[in-house]
C-alpha positions as CSV (number, residue, x, y, z in Angstrom):
1,M,-4.6,36.9,3.5
2,N,-3.0,38.9,0.8
3,S,-4.4,39.6,-2.7
4,T,-2.0,37.2,-4.4
5,K,-3.2,34.2,-2.4
6,K,-6.8,35.2,-3.1
7,E,-6.0,35.4,-6.8
8,L,-4.4,31.9,-6.7
9,I,-7.5,30.5,-5.0
10,F,-9.8,32.0,-7.6
11,A,-7.5,30.6,-10.4
12,L,-7.5,27.1,-8.9
13,H,-11.3,27.2,-8.6
14,D,-11.6,28.4,-12.2
15,I,-9.6,25.5,-13.7
16,G,-11.3,22.9,-11.5
17,A,-8.2,22.1,-9.4
18,V,-10.4,22.4,-6.4
19,K,-13.7,20.6,-6.5
20,F,-16.6,20.2,-4.1
21,G,-19.1,17.3,-4.0
22,S,-18.7,13.7,-2.9
23,F,-15.3,12.0,-3.6
24,K,-14.2,8.5,-2.7
25,L,-10.6,8.7,-1.4
26,K,-7.9,6.0,-1.6
27,S,-8.4,5.5,2.1
28,G,-12.0,4.5,1.5
29,L,-13.3,7.7,3.1
30,T,-15.8,10.0,1.3
31,S,-14.6,13.6,1.2
32,P,-16.7,16.7,0.4
33,F,-13.9,18.2,-1.5
34,Y,-11.0,17.1,-3.8
35,I,-7.8,18.9,-4.7
36,D,-5.9,18.0,-7.9
37,L,-3.1,20.4,-8.8
38,R,-1.6,18.4,-11.6
39,S,-3.0,20.6,-14.3
40,V,-1.5,23.9,-13.0
41,I,1.7,23.3,-15.0
42,S,-0.4,24.1,-18.2
43,Y,-1.3,27.6,-16.9
44,P,1.8,29.9,-17.0
45,K,-0.1,32.7,-15.1
46,I,-0.9,30.3,-12.3
47,M,2.7,29.1,-12.2
48,T,3.8,32.7,-11.9
49,L,1.5,33.2,-8.9
50,I,2.7,30.1,-7.3
51,S,6.4,31.0,-7.8
52,S,5.8,34.5,-6.3
53,L,4.1,33.0,-3.2
54,L,6.8,30.4,-2.8
55,K,9.5,33.1,-2.9
56,E,7.7,35.1,-0.3
57,A,7.3,32.0,1.9
58,V,11.0,31.1,1.9
59,N,12.3,34.6,2.3
60,G,15.0,34.6,5.0
61,K,15.3,30.8,5.0
62,K,18.8,29.4,4.5
63,F,19.3,26.3,2.3
64,D,21.7,25.1,-0.3
65,L,19.4,23.1,-2.6
66,I,15.8,22.9,-3.8
67,T,13.8,19.8,-4.6
68,G,10.2,19.1,-5.5
69,I,8.4,15.9,-4.8
70,P,7.5,14.3,-8.2
71,Y,5.6,14.9,-10.1
72,T,3.4,18.0,-9.6
73,A,5.8,19.9,-7.4
74,L,8.9,19.3,-9.5
75,P,8.0,22.1,-12.1
76,M,7.3,24.5,-9.2
77,A,10.7,23.7,-7.6
78,S,12.4,24.1,-11.0
79,I,11.0,27.6,-11.5
80,L,11.9,28.6,-7.9
81,S,15.4,27.1,-8.4
82,V,16.1,29.4,-11.3
83,E,14.6,32.5,-9.7
84,L,16.5,32.1,-6.5
85,N,19.7,30.8,-8.2
86,K,19.7,27.7,-6.1
87,P,20.7,24.2,-7.5
88,L,17.8,21.8,-8.1
89,I,18.0,18.1,-7.3
90,Y,15.3,15.5,-7.5
91,Q,14.7,11.9,-6.4
92,R,14.0,9.4,-9.1
93,K,10.9,7.2,-8.7
94,E,13.3,4.3,-9.2
95,P,17.1,4.2,-9.1
96,K,18.7,3.9,-12.5
97,A,19.4,0.3,-13.4
98,Y,22.5,1.3,-15.4
99,G,25.4,3.7,-15.4
100,T,25.8,5.3,-12.0
101,A,22.5,3.7,-10.6
102,K,21.8,7.0,-8.9
103,S,18.6,7.6,-7.0
104,I,19.1,11.4,-6.6
105,E,19.8,13.4,-9.7
106,G,21.7,16.7,-9.6
107,V,24.9,18.1,-8.0
108,Y,25.1,18.0,-4.2
109,S,27.4,17.3,-1.4
110,P,26.9,15.5,2.0
111,G,25.9,18.1,4.5
112,D,24.0,20.3,2.1
113,S,20.7,21.6,3.3
114,C,17.7,21.2,1.0
115,L,14.3,23.0,0.8
116,V,11.5,20.6,-0.2
117,I,8.5,21.8,-2.2
118,D,5.2,19.8,-2.6
119,D,1.8,20.6,-3.9
120,V,-0.6,19.2,-1.2
121,M,-0.3,18.2,2.4
122,S,-2.5,15.2,3.3
123,T,-1.0,12.6,5.6
124,G,2.6,13.7,5.3
125,E,3.9,10.2,4.6
126,S,5.5,11.1,1.2
127,K,7.3,14.0,2.9
128,I,8.9,11.7,5.4
129,E,9.8,9.2,2.7
130,I,11.7,11.8,0.6
131,A,13.4,13.2,3.7
132,E,14.6,9.8,4.6
133,A,15.8,9.2,1.0
134,L,17.7,12.5,0.9
135,G,19.0,11.9,4.4
136,A,20.5,8.6,3.3
137,E,22.6,10.7,0.8
138,G,23.8,13.0,3.6
139,I,21.4,15.8,2.6
140,K,19.9,17.7,5.5
141,I,16.1,18.6,5.4
142,R,14.5,21.1,7.7
143,D,11.8,23.0,5.8
144,F,8.9,21.8,3.6
145,V,6.9,24.3,1.7
146,I,3.4,23.1,0.7
147,L,1.1,24.9,-1.7
148,V,-2.2,23.7,-0.2
149,D,-2.5,22.2,3.3
150,R,-5.6,20.0,3.4
151,S,-4.4,18.0,6.4
152,Y,-6.0,17.6,9.9
153,N,-2.8,18.1,11.8
154,G,0.0,18.2,9.2
155,R,2.0,20.9,10.9
156,K,2.1,18.9,14.2
157,F,2.9,15.6,12.3
158,M,5.8,17.2,10.6
159,S,7.0,18.9,13.8
160,D,6.8,15.6,15.7
161,N,9.1,14.1,13.0
162,G,11.6,17.0,13.3
163,Y,10.5,19.1,10.3
164,N,9.0,22.6,9.7
165,L,5.9,22.9,7.6
166,I,5.2,26.1,5.7
167,S,1.9,26.2,3.9
168,I,0.9,28.8,1.3
169,I,-2.8,28.4,1.7
170,S,-5.1,25.9,3.6
171,I,-8.4,24.3,2.7
172,F,-10.0,26.8,5.1
173,D,-8.5,29.7,3.2
174,I,-10.0,28.3,0.0
175,V,-13.4,27.6,1.6
176,N,-13.7,31.0,3.3
177,T,-12.6,32.9,0.2
178,L,-15.0,31.1,-2.1
179,Y,-17.9,31.4,0.3
180,E,-17.3,35.1,0.8
181,N,-17.4,35.6,-2.9
182,K,-20.6,33.5,-3.4
183,L,-18.7,30.7,-5.2
184,L,-19.5,28.2,-2.4
185,S,-22.8,27.6,-0.6
186,S,-23.1,27.6,3.2
187,A,-24.0,23.9,3.1
188,Q,-20.8,23.1,1.2
189,K,-18.7,25.2,3.6
190,Q,-20.2,23.4,6.6
191,Q,-19.6,20.0,5.0
192,V,-15.9,20.8,4.6
193,E,-15.6,22.2,8.1
194,E,-17.2,19.2,9.7
195,F,-15.0,16.8,7.7
196,M,-11.9,18.7,8.6
197,A,-12.9,18.8,12.3
198,V,-12.3,15.0,12.7
199,D,-9.0,13.2,12.5
200,Q,-9.7,11.2,9.4
201,S,-6.7,8.9,10.0
202,N,-8.6,7.4,12.9
203,Q,-11.7,7.0,10.9
204,A,-9.9,5.2,8.1
205,I,-9.3,1.9,10.0
206,T,-10.6,-0.8,7.8
207,T,-12.4,-3.6,9.5
208,L,-12.9,-7.0,7.9
209,N,-16.6,-6.3,8.0
210,N,-16.0,-3.1,5.9
211,T,-13.9,-5.2,3.4
212,Q,-16.6,-7.9,3.3
213,E,-19.3,-5.4,2.6
214,Q,-17.4,-3.5,-0.1
215,T,-15.8,-6.4,-2.0
216,T,-17.3,-7.8,-5.1
217,N,-14.9,-10.7,-5.1
218,F,-16.7,-14.0,-4.4
219,N,-13.7,-15.7,-2.8
220,S,-12.8,-12.7,-0.7
221,H,-16.3,-12.7,0.8
222,A,-16.1,-16.4,1.5
223,L,-12.7,-16.1,3.1
224,I,-13.7,-13.2,5.4
225,K,-16.8,-15.2,6.5
226,L,-14.5,-18.1,7.4
227,I,-12.2,-15.8,9.4
228,Q,-15.1,-14.6,11.4
229,Q,-16.6,-18.1,11.9
230,K,-13.3,-19.8,13.0
231,K,-11.9,-16.7,14.8
232,S,-8.7,-17.2,13.0
233,N,-6.6,-15.2,10.5
234,L,-3.9,-17.9,10.2
235,V,-2.5,-19.2,6.9
236,A,-0.4,-22.4,7.2
237,S,2.4,-22.7,4.6
238,L,3.1,-26.4,4.3
239,D,6.3,-26.5,2.3
240,V,7.0,-30.2,2.6
241,D,8.1,-32.7,-0.1
242,N,5.8,-35.7,0.5
243,Q,2.1,-36.4,0.9
244,K,2.5,-38.3,4.2
245,D,4.1,-35.3,6.0
246,F,1.8,-32.9,4.3
247,F,-1.4,-34.5,5.5
248,R,0.0,-35.4,8.9
249,I,0.7,-31.7,9.5
250,L,-2.5,-30.5,7.8
251,N,-4.7,-32.8,10.0
252,A,-3.0,-31.4,13.1
253,V,-3.5,-27.7,12.2
254,A,-6.7,-27.8,10.2
255,D,-9.0,-26.6,13.0
256,D,-6.8,-23.5,13.5
257,I,-6.4,-22.2,9.9
258,V,-8.6,-20.5,7.3
259,L,-6.1,-21.1,4.4
260,V,-3.6,-23.8,3.7
261,K,-0.8,-22.6,1.3
262,T,0.6,-25.3,-0.9
263,H,3.5,-25.7,-3.2
264,V,2.4,-28.8,-5.2
265,D,5.5,-28.6,-7.4
266,I,7.8,-29.6,-4.5
267,L,5.9,-32.7,-3.7
268,N,7.9,-35.7,-5.0
269,D,5.0,-38.1,-4.9
270,F,2.2,-35.9,-6.3
271,D,-0.7,-37.7,-7.9
272,E,-4.4,-37.1,-8.4
273,T,-5.1,-38.6,-5.0
274,F,-3.5,-35.6,-3.4
275,V,-6.1,-33.2,-4.8
276,N,-9.0,-35.5,-3.8
277,K,-7.7,-35.8,-0.2
278,L,-7.0,-32.1,0.0
279,K,-10.5,-31.1,-1.2
280,K,-12.2,-33.6,1.1
281,L,-10.3,-32.3,4.1
282,S,-11.0,-28.7,3.1
283,A,-14.7,-29.4,3.2
284,Q,-14.6,-31.3,6.4
285,K,-12.4,-28.9,8.4
286,K,-13.6,-25.6,6.7
287,F,-10.5,-24.1,5.3
288,M,-9.7,-22.8,1.8
289,I,-6.9,-23.8,-0.5
290,F,-4.2,-21.4,-1.6
291,E,-1.7,-22.6,-4.2
292,D,1.5,-20.5,-4.1
293,R,2.3,-21.0,-7.8
294,K,3.6,-17.4,-8.3
295,F,2.6,-17.3,-12.0
296,A,4.9,-14.9,-13.8
297,D,4.7,-15.5,-17.6
298,I,2.8,-14.3,-20.6
299,G,-1.0,-14.8,-20.7
300,N,-1.0,-17.8,-23.0
301,T,1.6,-19.6,-21.0
302,V,0.1,-19.1,-17.6
303,R,-3.3,-20.2,-18.9
304,K,-1.8,-23.5,-19.8
305,Q,0.1,-23.7,-16.5
306,F,-3.1,-23.0,-14.6
307,H,-5.5,-25.2,-16.4
308,E,-3.3,-28.0,-17.9
309,G,-0.2,-30.1,-17.0
310,I,-0.2,-32.7,-14.3
311,Y,-1.4,-30.3,-11.5
312,K,-4.5,-28.7,-13.1
313,I,-4.5,-26.0,-10.5
314,A,-7.6,-24.3,-11.8
315,E,-9.7,-27.4,-10.8
316,W,-8.9,-27.2,-7.0
317,A,-7.3,-24.0,-5.9
318,D,-9.4,-21.3,-4.3
319,F,-6.6,-18.8,-4.5
320,I,-3.3,-18.5,-6.4
321,T,-0.3,-16.1,-6.2
322,V,0.6,-14.0,-9.3
323,H,3.5,-11.7,-10.1
324,A,2.4,-8.4,-11.7
325,L,5.6,-8.2,-13.8
326,P,4.0,-9.3,-17.1
327,G,1.3,-6.7,-16.7
328,D,-2.5,-7.0,-17.1
329,G,-2.1,-9.8,-19.7
330,I,-1.2,-12.3,-17.0
331,L,-4.6,-11.9,-15.3
332,K,-6.5,-12.0,-18.5
333,G,-4.6,-15.2,-19.4
334,L,-5.4,-16.8,-16.1
335,F,-9.1,-15.8,-15.7
336,E,-10.5,-14.7,-19.0
337,D,-13.3,-16.9,-20.2
338,S,-13.2,-18.8,-16.9
339,S,-16.2,-19.3,-14.7
340,L,-14.1,-21.0,-12.0
341,H,-14.3,-19.6,-8.5
342,C,-10.6,-18.9,-8.1
343,S,-9.0,-15.6,-7.1
344,A,-5.5,-14.2,-7.1
345,F,-3.2,-12.5,-4.6
346,L,-0.6,-10.3,-6.3
347,L,3.0,-10.2,-5.0
348,A,3.4,-6.6,-3.9
349,A,6.5,-7.0,-1.6
350,M,8.6,-10.0,-0.5
351,S,10.1,-11.0,2.7
352,A,13.5,-12.1,1.3
353,K,16.4,-9.7,2.1
354,G,17.6,-8.0,-1.1
355,A,14.4,-8.5,-3.0
356,L,14.3,-6.3,-6.1
357,I,10.7,-5.2,-5.8
358,T,10.7,-1.4,-5.5
359,D,8.2,1.0,-4.1
360,A,7.1,2.0,-7.6
361,Y,6.6,-1.6,-8.5
362,T,4.5,-2.1,-5.4
363,R,2.3,0.8,-6.3
364,N,1.9,-0.4,-9.8
365,T,1.0,-3.9,-8.6
366,I,-1.6,-2.5,-6.3
367,A,-3.0,-0.4,-9.1
368,M,-3.1,-3.5,-11.4
369,G,-5.0,-5.4,-8.7
370,D,-7.5,-2.6,-8.3
371,R,-8.3,-2.9,-12.0
372,F,-9.2,-6.6,-11.6
373,K,-11.1,-6.7,-8.3
374,E,-13.4,-9.5,-9.5
375,K,-10.4,-11.8,-9.7
376,V,-7.9,-10.3,-7.4
377,S,-8.6,-10.6,-3.7
378,G,-5.6,-8.6,-2.5
379,F,-1.9,-8.7,-2.1
380,I,1.0,-10.5,-0.5
381,G,3.2,-7.9,1.2
382,F,6.0,-7.7,3.6
383,A,7.6,-4.9,5.5
384,K,10.5,-5.1,8.0
385,N,8.8,-3.0,10.7
386,L,5.5,-1.7,11.9
387,E,5.7,1.7,10.4
388,D,6.7,0.5,6.9
389,L,3.8,-2.0,7.0
390,K,1.4,0.7,7.9
391,K,2.6,2.6,4.9
392,L,2.0,-0.5,2.7
393,K,-1.5,-1.0,4.1
394,A,-2.4,2.6,3.4
395,K,-1.7,2.0,-0.3
396,I,-4.2,-0.9,-0.5
397,P,-7.9,-0.3,-1.4
398,Q,-10.3,-1.0,1.5
399,D,-12.1,-3.7,-0.3
400,M,-8.9,-5.8,-0.8
401,L,-6.9,-8.0,1.6
402,L,-3.3,-7.9,2.8
403,L,-1.6,-11.2,3.5
404,M,1.8,-11.1,5.2
405,P,4.5,-13.8,5.0
406,G,7.6,-13.9,7.2
407,V,5.7,-14.0,10.5
408,N,7.3,-15.8,13.4
409,L,6.9,-15.6,17.1
410,D,10.4,-16.9,17.9
411,V,13.1,-16.0,15.3
412,K,14.1,-13.0,13.2
413,G,15.7,-14.6,10.1
414,D,17.6,-17.4,8.5
415,S,20.9,-18.0,6.6
416,L,19.1,-17.7,3.2
417,G,17.9,-14.1,3.6
418,Q,14.4,-14.8,5.0
419,Q,13.3,-12.0,7.4
420,Y,10.6,-12.3,10.0
421,V,8.4,-10.0,12.0
422,S,6.2,-10.7,15.1
423,V,2.6,-11.6,14.8
424,N,1.6,-8.4,16.7
425,D,3.6,-6.1,14.5
426,A,2.2,-7.8,11.4
427,V,-1.4,-7.4,12.4
428,Q,-1.1,-4.0,14.1
429,G,0.6,-2.8,10.9
430,G,-2.4,-3.8,8.8
431,A,-2.0,-7.5,7.8
432,D,-5.4,-9.1,7.5
433,L,-4.0,-12.6,7.5
434,I,-0.6,-14.0,8.7
435,I,1.3,-16.6,6.7
436,V,3.3,-19.0,8.9
437,G,5.5,-21.8,7.6
438,R,8.5,-22.9,9.6
439,G,7.0,-21.5,12.8
440,I,4.5,-24.4,12.5
441,I,6.0,-27.2,10.3
442,G,9.4,-26.8,12.0
443,Q,7.9,-27.7,15.4
444,K,7.7,-31.1,17.1
445,D,4.0,-30.5,17.7
446,P,2.6,-28.6,14.7
447,G,-0.9,-28.6,16.2
448,K,0.2,-26.9,19.3
449,A,2.2,-24.4,17.3
450,S,-0.7,-23.6,15.1
451,A,-3.0,-23.0,18.1
452,R,-0.4,-20.6,19.5
453,Y,-0.3,-18.6,16.2
454,R,-4.0,-18.6,15.9
455,E,-4.5,-17.2,19.4
456,A,-1.8,-14.6,18.9
457,G,-3.2,-13.5,15.5
458,W,-6.7,-13.3,16.6
459,K,-5.7,-11.4,19.8
460,A,-3.8,-8.9,17.7
461,L,-6.7,-8.5,15.2
462,S,-9.1,-7.9,18.0
463,E,-6.9,-5.3,19.7
464,S,-6.4,-3.5,16.4
465,G,-10.1,-2.8,16.2
466,R,-10.4,-4.4,12.8
467,I,-13.0,-7.1,13.7
């Protein structure tokens, strides 16, 4: 390893960009080290070192454009762009909602090749995402240059996906250099080496037992206990417009479900007897009640919608759905000063084709839920295929649940934009519970249909290793 790389390692250590200890990762795992390079932009000397090493790493490579993955790597890419006299482009976190509505900023042409810079290699998912986004614009990606590789098998992962990974330094370079210079103890070095010797992606599978042990949410704990007792992860969505059909179907499916999802505002004969019957049946058949109200207003308004009006949802619902769009105030309005045992699921991604929820919105929604774990049990999320669902699940904290709508064993969509995925893909992708509507209520024998979905859902959950 050359002197410039060693100088960079010492500099990163000096500014605290590389830390050793015990750190809880987003995946739920505990790591003996943590790398955070966001502050390097405030140190011109370090940026000069980085630029020098990047130039050396790409010497002889042919490319037309340079980009950096926002945010940390973008300044690095900008400096390299100027020094190599190569045009810079970058992907916006969200496409512009006005003017050209561009998602990629900068001047480029279809067929151009682009070098991608990033700060850290962990799982590689963000690299694939930007490659797909640039590829959709006709830009060719071959090489990724990473400042610090802290992955288990990042080079192989990228190669398997058709890309070449070039790393400036690795976590092993950092550990060995610091240890040799008495800046790291032998015990710390051993901890890092043991951690890196195991494929952490396999260790990060979240079981429902893990979630139950970690959650501080009363209703989440009760729901997981019910899942285990009934050997079911099925949510029945009963979108019918009269009480007679509602209770006819509910009685037929009650033994197979852990949650019934209601839309009380579409019942044309709602009265207080509905709530009494529903609560009584819930106690008898052991399922919880989930009102899909999708609250989406300011705090004061949703408080009234929740507690008042003809439905008085707060008095009988165990769970409700909430849009994150109004921000934290909506959860404060719903639950502040309330001792009721009711919890929310936030809408993180929808199953309707053309839904305007972006990846950035999804990430912000998950972050919002993470701030209110006492009253947010998890998220409603949809992805059109197994890989995208795995990416969504990876964003969700281990002590929170993922419910997936749009699950159907027989059809793939409808004329109004509803999209469906199979039970197996939903659960293998990370869904803890599956929400089934027309796959049950649209059948001649709802009880037989619910038993079929319960069996398929439980089988998939068992085979996934999450129970």
